[in-house]
N, CA, C and O atoms as a GROMACS GRO file, in nm:
protein
  508
    1MET      N    1  -5.116   4.251  -0.023
    1MET     CA    2  -5.038   4.113   0.000
    1MET      C    3  -5.163   4.016   0.091
    1MET      O    4  -5.173   3.894   0.078
    2GLU      N    5  -5.228   4.079   0.158
    2GLU     CA    6  -5.307   4.029   0.198
    2GLU      C    7  -5.361   3.854   0.157
    2GLU      O    8  -5.310   3.748   0.194
    3ILE      N    9  -5.498   3.881   0.059
    3ILE     CA   10  -5.538   3.831  -0.035
    3ILE      C   11  -5.430   3.712  -0.088
    3ILE      O   12  -5.459   3.596  -0.117
    4GLU      N   13  -5.280   3.785  -0.090
    4GLU     CA   14  -5.240   3.665  -0.123
    4GLU      C   15  -5.158   3.582  -0.042
    4GLU      O   16  -5.085   3.514  -0.113
    5ASN      N   17  -5.146   3.564   0.055
    5ASN     CA   18  -5.159   3.522   0.152
    5ASN      C   19  -5.290   3.431   0.213
    5ASN      O   20  -5.269   3.324   0.269
    6GLU      N   21  -5.417   3.483   0.196
    6GLU     CA   22  -5.516   3.369   0.203
    6GLU      C   23  -5.526   3.352   0.086
    6GLU      O   24  -5.616   3.426   0.043
    7ILE      N   25  -5.472   3.281  -0.005
    7ILE     CA   26  -5.506   3.224  -0.117
    7ILE      C   27  -5.364   3.129  -0.113
    7ILE      O   28  -5.363   3.019  -0.168
    8ALA      N   29  -5.270   3.170  -0.058
    8ALA     CA   30  -5.113   3.108  -0.004
    8ALA      C   31  -5.176   2.993   0.066
    8ALA      O   32  -5.194   2.890   0.001
    9THR      N   33  -5.224   3.000   0.229
    9THR     CA   34  -5.264   2.917   0.262
    9THR      C   35  -5.352   2.868   0.233
    9THR      O   36  -5.360   2.779   0.317
   10LEU      N   37  -5.502   2.849   0.114
   10LEU     CA   38  -5.588   2.749   0.080
   10LEU      C   39  -5.526   2.658   0.021
   10LEU      O   40  -5.560   2.542   0.039
   11THR      N   41  -5.352   2.710  -0.121
   11THR     CA   42  -5.288   2.639  -0.104
   11THR      C   43  -5.248   2.558  -0.083
   11THR      O   44  -5.259   2.449  -0.140
   12ASN      N   45  -5.158   2.605   0.051
   12ASN     CA   46  -5.075   2.492   0.130
   12ASN      C   47  -5.155   2.352   0.145
   12ASN      O   48  -5.124   2.234   0.129
   13ARG      N   49  -5.352   2.466   0.208
   13ARG     CA   50  -5.421   2.325   0.250
   13ARG      C   51  -5.407   2.174   0.136
   13ARG      O   52  -5.374   2.055   0.142
   14CYS      N   53  -5.446   2.253   0.061
   14CYS     CA   54  -5.495   2.173  -0.022
   14CYS      C   55  -5.334   2.089  -0.082
   14CYS      O   56  -5.338   1.966  -0.090
   15ALA      N   57  -5.224   2.149  -0.113
   15ALA     CA   58  -5.121   2.034  -0.158
   15ALA      C   59  -5.122   1.983  -0.030
   15ALA      O   60  -5.086   1.876  -0.079
   16ILE      N   61  -5.131   1.956   0.100
   16ILE     CA   62  -5.110   1.876   0.212
   16ILE      C   63  -5.227   1.772   0.180
   16ILE      O   64  -5.203   1.653   0.160
   17GLU      N   65  -5.304   1.805   0.179
   17GLU     CA   66  -5.451   1.714   0.113
   17GLU      C   67  -5.410   1.648   0.042
   17GLU      O   68  -5.446   1.531   0.054
   18VAL      N   69  -5.313   1.682  -0.071
   18VAL     CA   70  -5.298   1.608  -0.233
   18VAL      C   71  -5.209   1.494  -0.150
   18VAL      O   72  -5.241   1.375  -0.153
   19HIS      N   73  -5.081   1.548  -0.068
   19HIS     CA   74  -4.962   1.465  -0.008
   19HIS      C   75  -5.031   1.375   0.046
   19HIS      O   76  -5.017   1.262  -0.001
   20LYS      N   77  -5.125   1.395   0.159
   20LYS     CA   78  -5.175   1.279   0.205
   20LYS      C   79  -5.224   1.199   0.209
   20LYS      O   80  -5.261   1.139   0.310
   21ASN      N   81  -5.247   1.158   0.041
   21ASN     CA   82  -5.345   1.094  -0.036
   21ASN      C   83  -5.240   1.040  -0.117
   21ASN      O   84  -5.237   0.917  -0.114
   22LEU      N   85  -5.179   1.080  -0.170
   22LEU     CA   86  -5.092   1.062  -0.282
   22LEU      C   87  -4.917   0.988  -0.212
   22LEU      O   88  -4.848   0.891  -0.242
   23GLY      N   89  -4.908   1.111  -0.097
   23GLY     CA   90  -4.751   1.062  -0.060
   23GLY      C   91  -4.686   1.100  -0.180
   23GLY      O   92  -4.744   1.117  -0.288
   24PRO      N   93  -4.510   1.116  -0.150
   24PRO     CA   94  -4.436   1.119  -0.234
   24PRO      C   95  -4.428   1.009  -0.359
   24PRO      O   96  -4.518   0.931  -0.392
   25GLY      N   97  -4.312   1.021  -0.411
   25GLY     CA   98  -4.251   0.946  -0.509
   25GLY      C   99  -4.315   0.910  -0.664
   25GLY      O  100  -4.292   0.810  -0.731
   26LEU      N  101  -4.420   1.050  -0.703
   26LEU     CA  102  -4.474   1.051  -0.792
   26LEU      C  103  -4.405   1.138  -0.900
   26LEU      O  104  -4.330   1.227  -0.860
   27LEU      N  105  -4.423   1.120  -1.037
   27LEU     CA  106  -4.417   1.245  -1.157
   27LEU      C  107  -4.456   1.364  -1.083
   27LEU      O  108  -4.546   1.370  -1.000
   28GLU      N  109  -4.368   1.471  -1.127
   28GLU     CA  110  -4.494   1.641  -1.052
   28GLU      C  111  -4.573   1.657  -1.169
   28GLU      O  112  -4.627   1.767  -1.169
   29SER      N  113  -4.604   1.573  -1.288
   29SER     CA  114  -4.722   1.600  -1.370
   29SER      C  115  -4.825   1.563  -1.283
   29SER      O  116  -4.898   1.659  -1.263
   30ALA      N  117  -4.863   1.453  -1.219
   30ALA     CA  118  -4.925   1.404  -1.103
   30ALA      C  119  -4.998   1.472  -1.009
   30ALA      O  120  -5.118   1.486  -0.986
   31TYR      N  121  -4.844   1.530  -0.939
   31TYR     CA  122  -4.929   1.636  -0.768
   31TYR      C  123  -5.002   1.750  -0.845
   31TYR      O  124  -5.110   1.788  -0.800
   32LYS      N  125  -4.946   1.813  -0.970
   32LYS     CA  126  -5.022   1.915  -1.052
   32LYS      C  127  -5.155   1.941  -1.041
   32LYS      O  128  -5.224   2.032  -0.995
   33GLU      N  129  -5.179   1.793  -1.116
   33GLU     CA  130  -5.302   1.746  -1.178
   33GLU      C  131  -5.402   1.764  -1.084
   33GLU      O  132  -5.504   1.830  -1.106
   34CYS      N  133  -5.368   1.690  -0.947
   34CYS     CA  134  -5.422   1.677  -0.860
   34CYS      C  135  -5.452   1.808  -0.790
   34CYS      O  136  -5.557   1.861  -0.753
   35LEU      N  137  -5.324   1.842  -0.784
   35LEU     CA  138  -5.349   1.996  -0.642
   35LEU      C  139  -5.474   2.091  -0.760
   35LEU      O  140  -5.584   2.126  -0.717
   36TYR      N  141  -5.437   2.115  -0.886
   36TYR     CA  142  -5.556   2.147  -0.968
   36TYR      C  143  -5.702   2.162  -0.939
   36TYR      O  144  -5.779   2.255  -0.918
   37TYR      N  145  -5.710   1.984  -0.952
   37TYR     CA  146  -5.844   1.965  -0.860
   37TYR      C  147  -5.860   1.979  -0.744
   37TYR      O  148  -5.958   1.921  -0.696
   38GLU      N  149  -5.785   2.047  -0.669
   38GLU     CA  150  -5.811   2.063  -0.531
   38GLU      C  151  -5.817   2.202  -0.506
   38GLU      O  152  -5.823   2.240  -0.389
   39LEU      N  153  -5.817   2.261  -0.575
   39LEU     CA  154  -5.820   2.410  -0.570
   39LEU      C  155  -5.911   2.429  -0.737
   39LEU      O  156  -5.936   2.535  -0.794
   40LEU      N  157  -5.933   2.342  -0.764
   40LEU     CA  158  -6.084   2.400  -0.819
   40LEU      C  159  -6.151   2.385  -0.757
   40LEU      O  160  -6.232   2.477  -0.759
   41ASN      N  161  -6.187   2.267  -0.648
   41ASN     CA  162  -6.285   2.249  -0.579
   41ASN      C  163  -6.320   2.321  -0.444
   41ASN      O  164  -6.426   2.305  -0.383
   42THR      N  165  -6.206   2.411  -0.403
   42THR     CA  166  -6.227   2.478  -0.325
   42THR      C  167  -6.319   2.657  -0.392
   42THR      O  168  -6.348   2.744  -0.309
   43GLY      N  169  -6.343   2.672  -0.511
   43GLY     CA  170  -6.387   2.751  -0.576
   43GLY      C  171  -6.309   2.866  -0.554
   43GLY      O  172  -6.347   2.980  -0.526
   44LEU      N  173  -6.163   2.809  -0.574
   44LEU     CA  174  -6.058   2.922  -0.659
   44LEU      C  175  -6.016   2.934  -0.767
   44LEU      O  176  -5.928   2.848  -0.763
   45GLU      N  177  -6.011   2.977  -0.867
   45GLU     CA  178  -5.922   3.023  -1.003
   45GLU      C  179  -5.838   2.948  -1.046
   45GLU      O  180  -5.744   2.940  -0.966
   46VAL      N  181  -5.824   2.884  -1.142
   46VAL     CA  182  -5.667   2.760  -1.158
   46VAL      C  183  -5.638   2.833  -1.292
   46VAL      O  184  -5.698   2.866  -1.394
   47ASP      N  185  -5.536   2.839  -1.249
   47ASP     CA  186  -5.489   2.813  -1.470
   47ASP      C  187  -5.373   2.732  -1.414
   47ASP      O  188  -5.327   2.739  -1.301
   48LYS      N  189  -5.340   2.662  -1.503
   48LYS     CA  190  -5.219   2.592  -1.590
   48LYS      C  191  -5.120   2.610  -1.660
   48LYS      O  192  -5.134   2.718  -1.716
   49GLU      N  193  -5.010   2.556  -1.692
   49GLU     CA  194  -4.905   2.601  -1.777
   49GLU      C  195  -4.950   2.733  -1.853
   49GLU      O  196  -4.994   2.741  -1.968
   50ILE      N  197  -4.925   2.865  -1.736
   50ILE     CA  198  -4.909   2.937  -1.808
   50ILE      C  199  -4.795   3.007  -1.890
   50ILE      O  200  -4.681   2.962  -1.881
   51PRO      N  201  -4.813   3.077  -1.940
   51PRO     CA  202  -4.713   3.047  -2.053
   51PRO      C  203  -4.650   3.232  -2.000
   51PRO      O  204  -4.716   3.330  -1.966
   52LEU      N  205  -4.482   3.212  -2.018
   52LEU     CA  206  -4.491   3.346  -2.000
   52LEU      C  207  -4.338   3.410  -2.074
   52LEU      O  208  -4.224   3.370  -2.051
   53PRO      N  209  -4.370   3.493  -2.143
   53PRO     CA  210  -4.260   3.501  -2.244
   53PRO      C  211  -4.145   3.602  -2.206
   53PRO      O  212  -4.156   3.713  -2.156
   54ILE      N  213  -4.076   3.560  -2.230
   54ILE     CA  214  -3.906   3.694  -2.173
   54ILE      C  215  -3.951   3.802  -2.277
   54ILE      O  216  -4.000   3.786  -2.388
   55ILE      N  217  -3.915   3.931  -2.202
   55ILE     CA  218  -3.952   4.012  -2.314
   55ILE      C  219  -3.771   4.094  -2.306
   55ILE      O  220  -3.802   4.142  -2.197
   56TYR      N  221  -3.687   4.123  -2.318
   56TYR     CA  222  -3.540   4.146  -2.425
   56TYR      C  223  -3.575   4.281  -2.502
   56TYR      O  224  -3.623   4.282  -2.616
   57LYS      N  225  -3.553   4.362  -2.449
   57LYS     CA  226  -3.529   4.484  -2.517
   57LYS      C  227  -3.621   4.558  -2.601
   57LYS      O  228  -3.694   4.637  -2.541
   58GLU      N  229  -3.639   4.549  -2.761
   58GLU     CA  230  -3.752   4.492  -2.818
   58GLU      C  231  -3.748   4.439  -2.875
   58GLU      O  232  -3.738   4.466  -2.994
   59ILE      N  233  -3.756   4.257  -2.794
   59ILE     CA  234  -3.805   4.105  -2.885
   59ILE      C  235  -3.868   4.058  -2.784
   59ILE      O  236  -3.817   4.056  -2.672
   60LYS      N  237  -3.970   4.020  -2.804
   60LYS     CA  238  -4.085   3.952  -2.751
   60LYS      C  239  -4.052   3.758  -2.732
   60LYS      O  240  -4.117   3.690  -2.812
   61LEU      N  241  -3.962   3.682  -2.638
   61LEU     CA  242  -3.967   3.544  -2.707
   61LEU      C  243  -4.058   3.490  -2.618
   61LEU      O  244  -4.081   3.519  -2.501
   62GLU      N  245  -4.096   3.422  -2.679
   62GLU     CA  246  -4.260   3.350  -2.632
   62GLU      C  247  -4.191   3.190  -2.596
   62GLU      O  248  -4.267   3.105  -2.549
   63HIS      N  249  -4.047   3.155  -2.621
   63HIS     CA  250  -4.011   3.024  -2.564
   63HIS      C  251  -3.985   3.104  -2.458
   63HIS      O  252  -3.883   3.169  -2.480
   64GLY      N  253  -4.033   3.129  -2.349
   64GLY     CA  254  -3.965   3.163  -2.227
   64GLY      C  255  -4.012   3.080  -2.105
   64GLY      O  256  -3.943   2.986  -2.068
   65TYR      N  257  -4.135   3.114  -2.038
   65TYR     CA  258  -4.139   2.990  -1.925
   65TYR      C  259  -4.276   2.946  -1.872
   65TYR      O  260  -4.368   3.028  -1.882
   66ARG      N  261  -4.288   2.889  -1.845
   66ARG     CA  262  -4.478   2.812  -1.844
   66ARG      C  263  -4.459   2.840  -1.654
   66ARG      O  264  -4.348   2.844  -1.600
   67ILE      N  265  -4.578   2.854  -1.586
   67ILE     CA  266  -4.628   2.867  -1.524
   67ILE      C  267  -4.701   2.789  -1.443
   67ILE      O  268  -4.818   2.825  -1.429
   68ASP      N  269  -4.655   2.666  -1.370
   68ASP     CA  270  -4.689   2.551  -1.316
   68ASP      C  271  -4.825   2.565  -1.332
   68ASP      O  272  -4.893   2.524  -1.426
   69LEU      N  273  -4.867   2.634  -1.218
   69LEU     CA  274  -5.008   2.673  -1.155
   69LEU      C  275  -5.036   2.799  -1.108
   69LEU      O  276  -4.949   2.825  -1.026
   70LEU      N  277  -5.151   2.935  -1.125
   70LEU     CA  278  -5.151   3.043  -1.105
   70LEU      C  279  -5.304   3.035  -1.009
   70LEU      O  280  -5.396   2.954  -1.023
   71VAL      N  281  -5.300   3.080  -0.970
   71VAL     CA  282  -5.403   3.061  -0.834
   71VAL      C  283  -5.450   3.286  -0.793
   71VAL      O  284  -5.395   3.381  -0.738
   72CYS      N  285  -5.576   3.256  -0.865
   72CYS     CA  286  -5.599   3.382  -0.854
   72CYS      C  287  -5.556   3.489  -0.952
   72CYS      O  288  -5.570   3.609  -0.928
   73LYS      N  289  -5.508   3.445  -1.052
   73LYS     CA  290  -5.395   3.592  -1.057
   73LYS      C  291  -5.317   3.616  -1.026
   73LYS      O  292  -5.240   3.684  -1.095
   74LYS      N  293  -5.291   3.584  -0.921
   74LYS     CA  294  -5.235   3.647  -0.828
   74LYS      C  295  -5.120   3.577  -0.787
   74LYS      O  296  -5.022   3.648  -0.767
   75LEU      N  297  -5.101   3.404  -0.761
   75LEU     CA  298  -5.025   3.346  -0.654
   75LEU      C  299  -4.971   3.241  -0.774
   75LEU      O  300  -5.037   3.186  -0.863
   76VAL      N  301  -4.823   3.232  -0.746
   76VAL     CA  302  -4.749   3.121  -0.864
   76VAL      C  303  -4.704   3.022  -0.802
   76VAL      O  304  -4.634   3.063  -0.709
   77VAL      N  305  -4.708   2.920  -0.805
   77VAL     CA  306  -4.735   2.770  -0.764
   77VAL      C  307  -4.672   2.693  -0.881
   77VAL      O  308  -4.721   2.669  -0.992
   78GLU      N  309  -4.522   2.651  -0.817
   78GLU     CA  310  -4.457   2.569  -0.865
   78GLU      C  311  -4.384   2.484  -0.809
   78GLU      O  312  -4.298   2.493  -0.722
   79ILE      N  313  -4.455   2.347  -0.901
   79ILE     CA  314  -4.432   2.205  -0.854
   79ILE      C  315  -4.283   2.116  -0.867
   79ILE      O  316  -4.223   2.088  -0.970
   80LYS      N  317  -4.257   2.093  -0.770
   80LYS     CA  318  -4.136   1.992  -0.813
   80LYS      C  319  -4.147   1.881  -0.706
   80LYS      O  320  -4.232   1.882  -0.618
   81THR      N  321  -4.043   1.773  -0.722
   81THR     CA  322  -4.006   1.614  -0.685
   81THR      C  323  -3.887   1.616  -0.667
   81THR      O  324  -3.840   1.520  -0.727
   82VAL      N  325  -3.806   1.674  -0.616
   82VAL     CA  326  -3.657   1.688  -0.556
   82VAL      C  327  -3.623   1.626  -0.443
   82VAL      O  328  -3.701   1.576  -0.362
   83GLU      N  329  -3.465   1.632  -0.436
   83GLU     CA  330  -3.425   1.544  -0.335
   83GLU      C  331  -3.402   1.693  -0.193
   83GLU      O  332  -3.391   1.691  -0.070
   84CYS      N  333  -3.405   1.783  -0.282
   84CYS     CA  334  -3.435   1.951  -0.172
   84CYS      C  335  -3.407   2.013  -0.252
   84CYS      O  336  -3.314   1.984  -0.328
   85PHE      N  337  -3.460   2.091  -0.259
   85PHE     CA  338  -3.468   2.281  -0.310
   85PHE      C  339  -3.352   2.382  -0.336
   85PHE      O  340  -3.314   2.468  -0.258
   86THR      N  341  -3.308   2.359  -0.449
   86THR     CA  342  -3.164   2.453  -0.457
   86THR      C  343  -3.234   2.575  -0.488
   86THR      O  344  -3.353   2.602  -0.503
   87ASP      N  345  -3.065   2.678  -0.496
   87ASP     CA  346  -3.091   2.814  -0.577
   87ASP      C  347  -3.175   2.818  -0.677
   87ASP      O  348  -3.272   2.890  -0.697
   88VAL      N  349  -3.124   2.729  -0.741
   88VAL     CA  350  -3.155   2.734  -0.879
   88VAL      C  351  -3.409   2.762  -0.884
   88VAL      O  352  -3.490   2.830  -0.947
   89HIS      N  353  -3.410   2.690  -0.807
   89HIS     CA  354  -3.552   2.648  -0.800
   89HIS      C  355  -3.626   2.784  -0.727
   89HIS      O  356  -3.739   2.831  -0.745
   90LEU      N  357  -3.521   2.826  -0.643
   90LEU     CA  358  -3.577   2.992  -0.607
   90LEU      C  359  -3.590   3.073  -0.709
   90LEU      O  360  -3.684   3.147  -0.738
   91ALA      N  361  -3.465   3.050  -0.776
   91ALA     CA  362  -3.485   3.138  -0.866
   91ALA      C  363  -3.554   3.180  -1.002
   91ALA      O  364  -3.584   3.268  -1.083
   92GLN      N  365  -3.557   3.024  -0.956
   92GLN     CA  366  -3.694   3.042  -1.123
   92GLN      C  367  -3.851   3.086  -1.058
   92GLN      O  368  -3.922   3.163  -1.123
   93VAL      N  369  -3.884   3.048  -0.967
   93VAL     CA  370  -4.001   3.118  -0.886
   93VAL      C  371  -3.980   3.308  -0.863
   93VAL      O  372  -4.066   3.394  -0.881
   94LEU      N  373  -3.844   3.324  -0.819
   94LEU     CA  374  -3.845   3.460  -0.873
   94LEU      C  375  -3.906   3.540  -0.978
   94LEU      O  376  -3.997   3.620  -1.002
   95THR      N  377  -3.753   3.442  -1.055
   95THR     CA  378  -3.811   3.470  -1.244
   95THR      C  379  -3.981   3.501  -1.261
   95THR      O  380  -4.022   3.606  -1.311
   96TYR      N  381  -4.063   3.403  -1.216
   96TYR     CA  382  -4.197   3.393  -1.290
   96TYR      C  383  -4.306   3.509  -1.157
   96TYR      O  384  -4.426   3.520  -1.134
   97LEU      N  385  -4.205   3.559  -1.112
   97LEU     CA  386  -4.246   3.698  -1.004
   97LEU      C  387  -4.176   3.800  -1.070
   97LEU      O  388  -4.238   3.901  -1.103
   98LYS      N  389  -4.073   3.792  -1.091
   98LYS     CA  390  -4.025   3.919  -1.159
   98LYS      C  391  -4.083   3.952  -1.335
   98LYS      O  392  -4.109   4.059  -1.388
   99LEU      N  393  -4.087   3.854  -1.374
   99LEU     CA  394  -4.205   3.828  -1.529
   99LEU      C  395  -4.294   3.891  -1.518
   99LEU      O  396  -4.306   4.007  -1.555
  100GLY      N  397  -4.404   3.798  -1.444
  100GLY     CA  398  -4.480   3.864  -1.472
  100GLY      C  399  -4.557   3.935  -1.361
  100GLY      O  400  -4.655   3.872  -1.322
  101ASN      N  401  -4.539   4.035  -1.309
  101ASN     CA  402  -4.539   4.068  -1.230
  101ASN      C  403  -4.641   4.033  -1.076
  101ASN      O  404  -4.717   4.107  -1.014
  102PHE      N  405  -4.623   3.966  -1.066
  102PHE     CA  406  -4.636   3.881  -0.907
  102PHE      C  407  -4.558   3.875  -0.810
  102PHE      O  408  -4.435   3.869  -0.805
  103LYS      N  409  -4.674   3.878  -0.694
  103LYS     CA  410  -4.618   3.939  -0.535
  103LYS      C  411  -4.549   3.844  -0.453
  103LYS      O  412  -4.460   3.852  -0.368
  104LEU      N  413  -4.626   3.737  -0.512
  104LEU     CA  414  -4.576   3.570  -0.378
  104LEU      C  415  -4.626   3.419  -0.456
  104LEU      O  416  -4.738   3.397  -0.503
  105GLY      N  417  -4.546   3.357  -0.455
  105GLY     CA  418  -4.464   3.246  -0.514
  105GLY      C  419  -4.465   3.121  -0.384
  105GLY      O  420  -4.421   3.143  -0.271
  106LEU      N  421  -4.506   3.031  -0.415
  106LEU     CA  422  -4.535   2.868  -0.329
  106LEU      C  423  -4.439   2.763  -0.435
  106LEU      O  424  -4.463   2.717  -0.547
  107LEU      N  425  -4.300   2.749  -0.324
  107LEU     CA  426  -4.253   2.653  -0.423
  107LEU      C  427  -4.289   2.552  -0.358
  107LEU      O  428  -4.310   2.576  -0.240
  108LEU      N  429  -4.311   2.397  -0.407
  108LEU     CA  430  -4.385   2.326  -0.315
  108LEU      C  431  -4.359   2.164  -0.429
  108LEU      O  432  -4.395   2.127  -0.541
  109ASN      N  433  -4.265   2.105  -0.298
  109ASN     CA  434  -4.169   1.963  -0.324
  109ASN      C  435  -4.279   1.871  -0.249
  109ASN      O  436  -4.314   1.887  -0.132
  110PHE      N  437  -4.328   1.770  -0.339
  110PHE     CA  438  -4.394   1.671  -0.291
  110PHE      C  439  -4.298   1.567  -0.215
  110PHE      O  440  -4.322   1.505  -0.111
  111ASN      N  441  -4.209   1.564  -0.278
  111ASN     CA  442  -4.048   1.474  -0.257
  111ASN      C  443  -4.023   1.434  -0.101
  111ASN      O  444  -3.918   1.398  -0.047
  112VAL      N  445  -4.163   1.453  -0.040
  112VAL     CA  446  -4.124   1.481   0.156
  112VAL      C  447  -4.211   1.346   0.191
  112VAL      O  448  -4.286   1.270   0.130
  113THR      N  449  -4.152   1.359   0.341
  113THR     CA  450  -4.230   1.243   0.414
  113THR      C  451  -4.334   1.323   0.448
  113THR      O  452  -4.441   1.270   0.475
  114MET      N  453  -4.318   1.486   0.455
  114MET     CA  454  -4.390   1.573   0.511
  114MET      C  455  -4.407   1.681   0.469
  114MET      O  456  -4.311   1.752   0.437
  115MET      N  457  -4.533   1.720   0.457
  115MET     CA  458  -4.585   1.849   0.355
  115MET      C  459  -4.536   1.945   0.382
  115MET      O  460  -4.478   2.016   0.300
  116LYS      N  461  -4.554   1.981   0.542
  116LYS     CA  462  -4.493   2.111   0.563
  116LYS      C  463  -4.373   2.144   0.542
  116LYS      O  464  -4.341   2.262   0.551
  117HIS      N  465  -4.272   2.036   0.507
  117HIS     CA  466  -4.156   2.052   0.510
  117HIS      C  467  -4.127   2.099   0.312
  117HIS      O  468  -4.025   2.137   0.254
  118GLY      N  469  -4.228   2.081   0.275
  118GLY     CA  470  -4.170   2.062   0.106
  118GLY      C  471  -4.257   2.221   0.069
  118GLY      O  472  -4.276   2.246  -0.050
  119ILE      N  473  -4.295   2.300   0.154
  119ILE     CA  474  -4.328   2.417   0.090
  119ILE      C  475  -4.261   2.563   0.133
  119ILE      O  476  -4.253   2.572   0.255
  120LYS      N  477  -4.204   2.696   0.052
  120LYS     CA  478  -4.124   2.749   0.038
  120LYS      C  479  -4.276   2.879   0.010
  120LYS      O  480  -4.376   2.896  -0.060
  121ARG      N  481  -4.209   2.934   0.107
  121ARG     CA  482  -4.301   3.075   0.033
  121ARG      C  483  -4.189   3.159  -0.004
  121ARG      O  484  -4.080   3.149   0.053
  122VAL      N  485  -4.218   3.260  -0.116
  122VAL     CA  486  -4.148   3.313  -0.197
  122VAL      C  487  -4.201   3.462  -0.273
  122VAL      O  488  -4.269   3.488  -0.372
  123ILE      N  489  -4.115   3.556  -0.146
  123ILE     CA  490  -4.214   3.679  -0.235
  123ILE      C  491  -4.088   3.783  -0.297
  123ILE      O  492  -3.981   3.814  -0.244
  124GLN      N  493  -4.137   3.818  -0.416
  124GLN     CA  494  -4.042   3.944  -0.492
  124GLN      C  495  -3.993   4.046  -0.389
  124GLN      O  496  -4.063   4.027  -0.290
  125SER      N  497  -3.924   4.124  -0.370
  125SER     CA  498  -3.877   4.260  -0.308
  125SER      C  499  -3.905   4.356  -0.390
  125SER      O  500  -3.858   4.377  -0.501
  126GLN      N  501  -4.015   4.438  -0.311
  126GLN     CA  502  -4.002   4.563  -0.386
  126GLN      C  503  -3.890   4.622  -0.381
  126GLN      O  504  -3.833   4.635  -0.272
  127SER      N  505  -3.819   4.682  -0.527
  127SER     CA  506  -3.702   4.764  -0.560
  127SER      C  507  -3.740   4.895  -0.618
  127SER      O  508  -3.654   4.975  -0.652
   0.00000   0.00000   0.00000
């Protein structure tokens, strides 16, 4: 989990940089593109809109989910521009972690006055 924590720290710094420059009030897609740009400039490997199929019994549903950003094939990043996080937002990230067998995710809300208040770490519990 140590590498995931390092990646998360860098991702948080990049999110803060994007928020400093843009502020709140834009669409999720704008923040996603800018965060993608910042992460690439740090030298991290970043993938956008990663399809995450759902496997149910013997069928694979390709119309599953899409992860906003996947950093270094380890950190799930879900971007929001909402009034506040809800249980549904948390459940979404937990689902991504479970389906993709990832350990750590970041839920980022850019609709805040200070970005540090819009960052939530999400850890998949080991069962």
